[in-house]
C-alpha positions in Angstrom: 4.8 9.0 16.8 6.1 10.0 20.2 6.2 6.9 22.3 7.0 3.2 22.4 3.4 2.2 22.1 2.7 4.0 18.9 5.5 5.7 17.0 8.9 5.3 15.6 10.1 3.2 18.5 7.1 0.8 18.1 7.9 0.5 14.3 11.6 -0.3 15.1 10.6 -2.8 17.7 8.2 -4.5 15.3 10.9 -4.8 12.7 13.2 -6.5 15.3 10.4 -8.9 16.3 9.8 -9.7 12.6 13.5 -10.7 12.3 15.0 -7.6 10.7 18.5 -7.7 12.3 19.3 -4.1 11.7 16.2 -2.0 11.3 16.5 1.3 9.4 16.8 4.1 11.9 15.6 7.7 11.2 17.7 10.3 13.0 15.6 12.4 15.4 16.4 15.6 13.6 14.8 14.1 10.4 11.5 13.0 12.1 8.4 15.1 11.5 5.5 14.9 14.0 2.5 16.1 12.1 0.2 15.7 15.1 2.4 18.0 17.2 2.7 20.6 14.4 -1.1 20.7 14.0 -1.5 21.2 17.8 1.1 23.9 17.7 -0.7 25.7 14.9 -4.4 25.1 15.8 -4.3 24.3 19.5 -5.2 21.0 21.3 -8.9 21.3 20.5 -8.5 21.5 16.7 -10.2 18.1 16.3 -12.0 15.6 18.5 -10.5 12.3 19.3 -9.8 10.1 17.4 -8.3 13.1 15.6 -7.6 11.5 12.2 -11.2 10.3 11.9 -12.4 13.7 13.0 -10.3 15.5 10.5 -11.7 13.2 7.8 -15.2 14.1 8.8 -14.4 17.9 9.0 -13.1 17.8 5.5 -15.8 15.5 4.1 -13.3 12.8 3.2 -14.6 9.3 2.9 -13.5 6.7 5.5 -14.7 3.8 3.3 -12.8 0.6 4.2 -11.3 2.1 7.4 -11.2 -0.2 10.4 -10.5 1.1 13.9 -7.8 -0.6 16.0 -10.1 -3.2 17.6 -11.7 -4.0 14.2 -8.3 -4.3 12.6 -7.2 -6.7 15.4 -10.3 -8.8 14.9 -9.8 -8.8 11.1 -6.3 -10.2 11.7 -7.5 -12.7 14.2 -10.2 -13.9 11.8 -7.7 -14.0 8.9 -9.6 -11.4 7.0 -6.4 -10.1 5.4 -8.0 -8.5 2.4 -10.3 -6.4 4.7 -7.2 -5.5 6.8 -5.2 -4.6 3.7 -8.0 -2.4 2.4 -8.1 -0.6 5.7 -4.4 0.1 5.6 -4.6 1.3 2.0 -7.5 3.6 2.7 -5.5 5.2 5.6 -2.6 6.0 3.3 -4.8 7.3 0.5 -4.6 4.4 -2.0 -8.3 3.6 -2.0 
């Protein structure tokens, strides 16, 4: 969540592109970077890359319905919106 490519700035930019005139802004002192906290606690090698998938495997959590970035892009391109939606829901713990 630390840069323009993937983070709060990217979300804010996306909102602007989608036509939200005044996107909601989170003050910097209210942002919580879980990835950074985990590195601070456990060190840089606490999980292999991609870390989120590695953490799932370490904790024996199912990654059913997950798509990686390329697969999500392809699902969108192929108008497989249910598949894309299921992947998003799985990543936030709703499936």
